[in-house]
N, C-alpha and C positions, 0 to 999 in steps of 0.2 A: 500771638493770635492762636497758636495751637492749643493753648489752655482752654479755649472755648469748647473744645471737643466734648467736655463733660456735659455740656448743655444739649448736645445733639440727641442722646438717648433720654435725657431728663424731660424734655418737652413732651414727647409722646406719652411718657409715664404720667405726667401731670394730667394730660388729656384723659388717660385711662382712669385715673382716680376721680376726676370730676364727673365723667360720664358714668362710671360704675357706681358711684355713691349718690349722685344727684340727678343723673340723666332722666330717670322716670318722672321727675318733677318738672322737667322742661316741657312746656305745652307745644312748642313749635319745633318741628323737625329741622328747620333751618338753623336753629341755634346749635343743635346736636351736630349737624353736618359741618357747621363752621368750626366748632371746637375740634372735632375729630380731624378735619382736613387742615385746619390752621396750625395745629401743633406740629404736624408732619412738615408743613410748608416752612415753619420756623426752623426745623432741623435741617431742611434742605438749604436754606439761606446760609446758616452757620457752616454747613459742610462746604458750600461754595466759597465762602470767605476763607476758610482754612485751606482749601485747595489752591486758591490764587496766591495766598500768602506763602504756602509751602513751595509752590512752583517758582514764585518770584525770588525767594531767598536761596533757591537751589540746594535744599537740604538733601544729603545723601543718606545719612544714618537716621534710624527711627527715633522719634521723640516720645518720651514717656510722660504721661500726665497722671500722677498719683491722686487718688480720691480719698482713700482711708486704708489703714492697716486692717486686714481681715483676720488672718491666722498668723500667730507668732508663737511657735512652740518647738523647742529643740532645734533640729535642723530645718524644719519646715517653716518658712516665712513667705506668706502670700499676701500681696497687696491688691486691693481693687484699683487697678490702674488701666488707663487706655493707651494704646500704642498708635501713634500717628506716623504713618509712613505711606508710601505710594499705593500699596495694596489696600490698606484699610480705608484710605480716603476714597479710592475708586469704588469699593463696595458700599461705603456709606452714601456716596452719590447715587449709586444704583438703587439702594434700598429706599432712600428718602425721595429721590426723583420719581421713580416708577410708583413708589408707594403713595406719594401725594396725588398723582394722576388717578390712581385707582380709587383713592378715598373720594376724590371729586366725583368720579363716575358713579360711585356707590350712593351718593346723595340722591341721584335720580333712580338708580336701579332698585334700591331698597325702600323707596318711598311707599308709605302706607303700611309697612311691616309693623306688627304689634310690638316687636322687640328691637325697634330701630336704634335706640340708645345702647342696647346690649351689643349689637353688631359693631358699632363704632368703638365701643369700649374695648372689645376683644381685638379689633384691628389695631388700635393704638398700642395695646399691650404687646401684640406681635411685633410691631415696629421697634418698640423698646427692647424686646428680647433679641431681635435680629441684629440690632445695632450693637448690643453688648457682645454678641457672638463675634462680629467682625472687627470690633474695636478692642477687645480684651487683649492684654499683654501676656496672658498666661493660659495654659490649657484648662485649669480648673475653672477660671472665670468664663472661658469660652464654653465649657461644658454646662455651666448654669444657663447661659444663653441658648445653648443647644437643646437642653431639656425644656427651656421656656418656650421656644418656638414649637417644639413637639406638643406641649400642652395647648398652645393656642391653635395649632392645627387640629387637635382633637376637638376643642370647643367649637371651632368654626365649621369643621366638616359636619358635625352633628348639630349645627345651629338650629336647623328646622327639625328638631328631634321627634316631632309628631308626624313627620311625613314619611311615606313609604319610599323605599329605594330598591331597585332590582339589582341583585348581585349574588354571588355564590355564598350560600349560608347567611345571606344578609336580607333583612326584611325592612328595617328602619334605617334612617340616616345615622342614628346613633350607633348602629352596628358597624357602619363603615368607619366611624370615628374610632371605635374600639379596635378594629382591625389595624388601622394605621398606627395606633398607639402601641399595640402589642408587638407588631412586626418590628417597629423601630426599637423596642426594648432589646431585641436580639443584637442589633448593631451596636446599641449603646453599651452593652456588656463588653464588647471588644474595645470600645473607646476607653472605658474605665480601666481595664486591664493594661492597655497601652500606657495610660497615665502612670499607673503604679510602676511599670517597668522603666519608664523614662525617669521618674524620680529616684528609683533605686540605682539607676546608672549614672545620672548627672546631678543628683541632689538638688534639682530645680525643675520647675514647670514653666519657667518664663521662656518665651519663644527665642528672644535674642541670646540668652545664656546657653540654652540647649543647642541652638544652631551653631554658635561660635565654638563651643566645646567640641561638638561633633566634627565640625569642619577643620578644627585645629589638629585633629589626630585621625586623619583619613586612613593611615596605615593600620590603625587598630580597628576602626569601625567599618571600613569598606567591606561589604559582603558578610559582615559578622552575623551570627545567629541572633544576637540580641536586637540589633537594628532591624533585621528582617522580621523578627517576631513583633517588634513595636509597630512597624509600618503596616504589616499585614493585619494586625488587630485594629489599628486605627482605620485602615481601609474598610474593614468589616463594618465599623460604625458609619463610614461614608456610604456603603452600599445600602444601608437602611435609610438614612436621611435623604439620599439622592436617588433612591429607587433604582438600584442596579441589580443585576443577577447576583445572588439568588433572592434578594429581598425586594424585588420590584413589584410584587403583587398588590401592594396597598394603594399605590398612586391612582390607578384607574377608578377605584371605588371611592377615592377622595373627592370625586366629582359630585358626590351627594350634597356638598355644601353649596352656598350661593356662588354664582359665577365670579364675582369680584374676588372671592377667596381663592378660587382656582387660579385666577390671573396673578394675584400677589404672592400667595404662599406656595402653590403647587405648580408654578411655572417660572416666575421671575426671580424669586428670592430664596425662600427656605430650602427648596430642593437643590439649590446650588451650594448649600452650606458644606456638603461633602467635598465639592470641588475646591472651595475656599480652604478647607482644612488641609488637603493635600498640598495645595499651593503654598500655604503658610509654612508648612513643614517640608518644603521642597528639598532642603539639605538632607534631612533624614531619609527621604525616599531616594534621593540621588545616590546615597551610600549603599542602597540595597538593589542591585540589578534584578534580583528575583521579584521583589515587590513591584518594581517598575514594570516588569514584564506582565505580572498578574494584573496590575491596574490597566495596562494597555489592552490585554486580551479580554478582560471582563468588560471594559468600556466598549470596545468595538463589537463584541458579541451582543451586548445589550442594545447597541444602536441597530444592529441587523434584526435581532429578535423582535424588538418593539415596532420597527418599521414594517415588518411583514404582517403583524397583527393589525396595524393601522390600515392596511389595504382593504379589510373587509368590515370595518366598523361602520355603523350607521347612525350612532348617537353623536351629534356634533361635538359634544364635550369629550366623549371617549376617544374620538379621532385625535383631538388635540392632546389628550392625556398620554396616549401612546407615542405621539410625536414628541412630547416633552421627555419621556423616558429615553427615546432614541437620541434626542439632541444632547441629553446629559451624558449618554454613552460616548458621543463624539468628544465632549469635554474631557472625560477621563482618558480616552484614547490619546488625546494630545498630551495630557500630563504624563501618561505612561511612556511616551517616546521622548520625554524631556522637553517638549514644547510648552513650557509653563505659560508663557505669554499668550500663545495661541489659544490655550484652554481658557484663560481668563478673558481674552478677547471675545470668545464665543459666549461666555457668560453674559457679557455686556450686550452684544447684539441680540442674543436670545431673549434677554429681558425686554428689549424693545419689541421685536416682532412677535414673540409668543405672548407677551402681555397684551399686545394689540389683537392678536387672534382670539384670545379668550374674551377680551372685552367686546370684540366684534360678535363673537358667538353669543355673548350675553345680550347684546343689542338685538340679535335675531330672535333669541328666545323671548325677550321682552316684547318685541313687536309681533311675535307669533303666539302670544298668550301661553307661554310655557311649553310649546312644542319643541322637542329636541331631535326627533328622527328626521334626518335629511331626506329620506324617501317621501316624507310628507310635506316637503317644501317646494322649491322650484320657482323661478321667475321673480325672485324677491328684489332684484336690482332696481326695478322700476319703483318699488315701494320704499326702499331704503337706500337711496343713492349714496349718502355719506358713508354708511356702514359698508356698502359694497366696495366703494373705491378704496377705502382704508384697508379693508380686508384683502383686497387684491394686492395692495402694496406689500402687506405682510406675507402673503402667499408667495409673491415674487422673491422676497427676501429669504424665506426659509427654503425655497427651492434652489437657491444659489444662482439666480439670474444676475448677470452683470448690470449695473454696478451697485446693486442693493447690498445692505449690510451683511446679510448671510453669505453672499458670494465671497467676500474677503475673508471672513472668519472661518467658514467651512473649508475653503480651499487652502487656507494657511495650515489647517490641521492635516488635511490629506497630503499636502506637499511635505510637511515635516515628517509624516509617517514614511513617505516614499524616499525622501532624501536621507533619512537615517537607516535605510536598508530594510524597512518593514514593508516589503511589497505586498505580502498577504494582507496586512492591515489596510493598505491602500485599496486593494481589490474589494474587500468586504465593506469598507467605508464608502467606496464609489457605488457599490450595489445598493447599500442602504440609502444613499443620496438619490438614486434612481427611484426607489420605492417612495421616498419622501415627496419628491416632486409629483409623482403619480397620484398618491392618495390626497395630497393637498389640492391639486387641481380637480380631482374627482369631487372633493368636498366643495370646492368653489362652484363647480358646474351644477352639482345636484342641488345646492342651496340657492344660488342666485340666478342661474340660467335655465333655459328650457321651459317646459310646460308647467303651469301652476298645478300642483298636486294636492292642494289643501281645500277644505270645504269652506267656501265663502260665507255660508250661513252661520258658521261657528267661529271662524278665524278671519280677522280683518287686519292684515299686516299694515304696519305704519313705522315711520322713522322714529328713532328715539329722541328725547328732548336734548337741547343743546348742552346741558350739563353732562350728558353722557357722550355726545358726539365730539365735543371739544377735546377731551383726552384722546379720543381715537385719532383726531387730526394731528395732534402733537406727536403721538407715538408713531404715526405713519411717517411723519417727517424724519424722526430719529431712525426709523427702520430703513428709510431711503438713504440717508447721508451718514449714519453712524459708523459705517464701515470704513469711511475715509480716515478714521483715526488709526487704522491698521493697514494702510496700503502697502503691499509687499514691495521689497526692494526691486523686484523685476519690473514693477509697473510705476515705480516712483517718478521716473523721468517723464512718463506719459502725462502725469498730472502736474508736472512742474512744481512738486512739493517734496518736502522732506519725507522719506518713506518711513512707515511703521512708527508713528509718533508714540503709540501705546507701548511698544517695545522699549523705546528710549525712556519713557516714564517709569516703567516697571524694572528697568535694568538693575538698579541698586538692590532690589528685593531678590531677584533670581540669579544674580551674578555668582554668589557662592556655590549654588547648585550647578550652574553651568560650568564652573571651573572644575568641579568634581567630575562632571560628565565629559569634560574635555571637548566641549563643542559650544558653538554659539548659534543662536537662532538667526536665520536668514543667511545672506551672502553665499548662496549656492549657485550652481550653474543655471543661468536664466533661461537658456534655450530649452532645456528639459521642462522647466517650470512653465514656460509658455505653452508647450505641447500639452502638459497635464491640465492646464487651465482650459484649453480648448476642448480636451476630452471631457472635462467636468461639465462645461457648458453644453456640449453635445449630448451628454447623458441627461441633463435636466430638460433640454428642449425635446428630446425623444420621448421622455416620460410625459411631458405636457401634451405632446401631439397624440400619444396613445390614449391618455385620459380623455382628451377631447373626442377622439374617434370612438372609443369604447362606449361613451355615454351620449353620443350624438343622436342615437336612436332612442326615442322616448320609452320603448319597451325594454331597453338594455339587453337586447337579444344576445349579443356576443359575450358580455360578462356572465349572463345566466348560463349560456352554453359552456363557457369555460369552467364555471363553478360546478356544473353537472359532470363534465368530463373528468375533472380533477376533484371529485367530491371528497375524497379522503383528506387531501391537503386543505381544501376549503373549510371543512369541518374542524380540522386541527387548528387553523388560524382563527376561526370563529369562536372556538372554545379556548382560545389563548394558550394553546399547547397543553391544556388541562393542568396547568401549574397549581391552581387552587385545589383541584381535586387530588392531585398527587400529594401536595403538602398536607391536606386534611387526612389523607389515607395513611401516610407514613408518620405524621406528627400529631395531628389533631385527634384522630380516633384513638390511637394508643394512649395518649395523655388522658382523654376523657374516660376510657375504660379503666385505666389505672386509678384515676380519681374516684370513679364510682365504686369499683370493686374492692379497692384496698384503702385508699385515703379516706373515703367517706364511710363505707360500710364497716370496715375493721378499725382503722386508726381513729376516725372521728367518733363513730357511734359507740364502738365497744371499748376503746381505750380512753379517749377524752371524756365522752359522755358517761362511760362506765365509772371513771374515777370521780367525776363531779357528782353523779347521781348516787354512786356507792357511798361517798362521804356523807351525803345528805341522809341516806338510808341508815347508816351507822349512827349518825347523830340523833335521828328520830327514834331509833331502837333503844339507844342509851337513855334517851329522855323518857321513853315508856317505862323502862326498868326503874329509873330513879323516881318516876312519878308514883310508883306503887308504894314507895316508902312513906309517902305523905298520906297517912291513914286518918289523921285527925284524933287518934287515941293517945292520951297523955302518957299512959303506961309504956307504950311502944317507944315514944320519944325518950322517956327516962331510961329505958333499957339500952337504947342506942347510945345515949350519953355516957352511961356507965361502961358500956363496951369500949367506947372511944377512950375514956379515961384509963381503963385497964391497959389498953394497947400502948398508950403514951407512957405509962409508968413502966411497962415491960420493956419498952424501947430504951428508956433512960437507964434502967438497971443493967440491961445486957450490953449497952453501948459503952459503959465504963467498966 
């Protein structure tokens, strides 16, 4: 059955070709939506078949499914092959499952768009590229998928290329796409260099070979400069794709694209590619304590940094964008402390509740006729009951309320940080969790509760059609119960179930790294874990209470007074720590000045243009001189002929 894996990415690719080549000839949007969604649904069904077959046969080692030989030269032999193991199956289920629901939602959300077929074509191409990324058996094949999802991100961020978008040095949505594409190239440079170093060290780019060779000689590789360089460069690539410090600036502006794009690419799947890459190369990272520490620190710093910015955002999608950056930080913090299963667990639960939050935001925007400022909303729960209830479930999940999915995955991360001796990481993570619960319930209250702050003459709120609300209901169910796949050992007996099923499933993938780290996930002192769970719940409930109190007054007097008293801090957060301005000042401006003053005015104009124009001038001048010989007088031609003959005779005489 595992050989069916090649059809999982193939079906969306076929959908991309059909819609890309012939989509504009389909007169009915229903045909386009059915093809786009149907191909992804087919991939989901095949992924489920492979999952049940793999689980039933109890495979421990990964299975490789070759497709064709790609590169075969000297020592470099690379096949296009898919790796079927617990990690790749889980990610393929996330990509196809959440991807299918978002495709169905898009049928209603994009209805009437003049480029309806182009949207679904790009979305199918993205699913194809993302599946190649998570199923590839080697780094080079993964890199092709990595670049492919970057291309799709660029195409879909700027999908409405003729619309304006407000951002720093950004006027059109296409500018936001350019920003995402360029920032990610910085990270991709690190990924490429890491691949070169891996091939130089191990003579292979295949995951299983590299991991087994590295794990077989831990004495040589543990803490070595080569492994540290490889993992740090690889992590640089991850900071770009997964929007971590210092390359986190592109994701908020990626909200310029249609909301389903934000849900699929910039929340549920593509932005977790960096988490997948670290998890897939867990053995290499486990061999470098320095890199593990860097991953943990950058992750938790990003979680805190983005959560603070989310406190003051008023654009419904921007709030969720910074929330995504923050939650990605939690995932990397988990990986950095060696809790690989916890990090991947949060990828899964985050795909459920953050995908739901973005789709819920899209439903609000759709019902409010493109309004995105939450200060211009309020009282929408009576107009959009399904959207409100599902959004509420997702908000409970991301806030860490028992026993929603986010409670289990977030607490697993914080517990692993604490139990492994990283008390500081736990404190920062708990603080970021407080901010998360606060700004999410602030968002919920300002959007759905309180006084209606919109103009009824221009805006007529309404619930979205069933094709949009059905995916919301399914994701709400997953957001509510998905966490029970990772019930911690401390709570296992409460639910009379086997604890942490996900850890058991992923154990064969992460066992080699855990052996190197000389620890196992779970099985710690339960009494302390209970206390920390209660503290975590208390933090979330306190944040929710404060959000409710702060915004119970329709004039928002206390938040306004607080912003006025701490104006410097408020402006700092509102301006996103001025990171865009700093980057433009220290990188953008110098590069532009260098480009204009030297590369353009001197190198381009004087050297390149000078050479090309100079060659043309010489040619024209020589032509003018030669033209003067053509006088039309026969005596002149005879004289030239005689002169030529004399020169030839002289040359023959003196050459012998």
